[in-house]
N, C-alpha and C positions, 0 to 999 in steps of 0.2 A: 747598577751604576755603570755608565759608559766607560770604556777603556780610554786612558789618557793617550793623546796623540804622540806624546814624548816617551811612552813606555814606562810609566810609573816613576818612582823615586830615582831609579838609576838613570833614566833618560833625562830627567830634570837636572840631576847632578852633572851629567855629561855636558849639557848645554851651558849651565852656569860656569862650570870649570873651564870650558873652552872660551867662554866670554872673558873670564878673568885672565886667562893666559894671553889672549889676544890684546887685552887692555894694556898689559905690560909692554907689548910691542908698540902699541899706539903711543904710550907715554914716551918711549925712547925716540920714536920718529918725531913726535912733537918737540921734544927737547933738542934733537938734532937740527930741526928747522929753526927753532928760536935761537939756538946758540950760533948757527950759521949767519943769522941776521946781524950778529955783532953786539957789542956792548962791553962796558968795563965792569969789573967787580967793584961794587960800592964799598964793601968792608971785607977784605980778605981774611982778617983775623976772625970775624964772625963765621965765615965759611969753614975755616979750619976747626973751630970749636964745635960747630954743628956737625961736621963730619965725624968727629970723635964721639959726640953724643949719639948720633944716629947709628954708628957702629955698635955701641954698647946696647942701645935699645933693640937693634936688629938681632944681636946675639941673644938677648933675653927673650925676645919674641920667638926666635928659633927654638930655644929651650922650652918655652911654653907650648909651642906646637908639638914638639916631641913628647912632652908629658901628656898633653890632651890626646894626641893620636894613640899613644901607647896604652894609656889607661882606659880610654873610652872605646877605641876602635880595635885595639889588639884582641880582646876577647871575641869580637864579631867574626873574625876569620877562623876561630877555633870552634869547629863544629862538634856536636855530640856524635860519637861513632854510630853509624847506621842511619843517620838522619840527614836531611838536606836543608834543614832550617837553620837560619842564623839566629843566635841568641839576642841580637840587637834589632830593634824595630827599624824599618827603612826610614821613617820620618826622623827618628832620633839620629840615625847615621847621617842623614842629609844635614841636620842641624850642626852636628860635630864637624862635618866636612866644611860647611860654610864658615864656621868660626876659624878653622885652620887656614882656609883659603884667604879669608879677609886679612888675617895676620901676615900671611906670606905676601899678599899683594901690597900691603902697607909698606913693606921693605922697599919695593920698587918705587912707591910714591916718595919715600925718603930720598931716593936717587933723583927723582924728578925735581923735588924742592931744592936739593943741593945743587943740581945742575943749573936750575934757573937762577939761584943766588950767585953761584960762582961763574956762570957763563962758560962752562966747560963740560965736555962729555967724560973726560978721564976720571974725575972724582966721582961721577955719578954711575958710571958703568958697572962697578962691582955690586952696587945695590940692585941694579936691573938683573944682573946675572943671578945674584943670590935669590931674589924674589921669584924669578922664573924657574930656577932650579927647585925651589921648595914646591911651587905649584905643580911642576912635572912629577916630582917625587910623590906628591899627595893626590895624584889622579884618582878618580873614582874607580873602584873595582867592583865588578858584578857580584862577587861573593859576599861583599859587605851588605849589599842591597837585596840579597836573595830572600 
């Protein structure tokens, strides 16, 4: 079987992760351009309710990421003494990472939606920071894919 040009599961994970981190930046720039174009908030009460709902959902998603990451990837970095093998298959590690990254990126998407509805960056910025911080924290590590 020929070698992957990306270097196996770890290379694929790095490319996907970088793409997802970059997409958070693209969402923010897109929102900044659209908010700069102007417009009034159609229903400010709806925006305030959605902000609270999104904060609760983002908190629950962060907890879910922590549980998934700790339960499924935590043992992967614990190696058997004297060996170099990871107890977690690289394909499964990639799948777990993809789920965690998608949950983290969705928090930034909440910020995009909130910013588009409220026509302001201030209410949306915490969601972008939160989503980007989760993605940076969950970066792929070589020892998990070994």
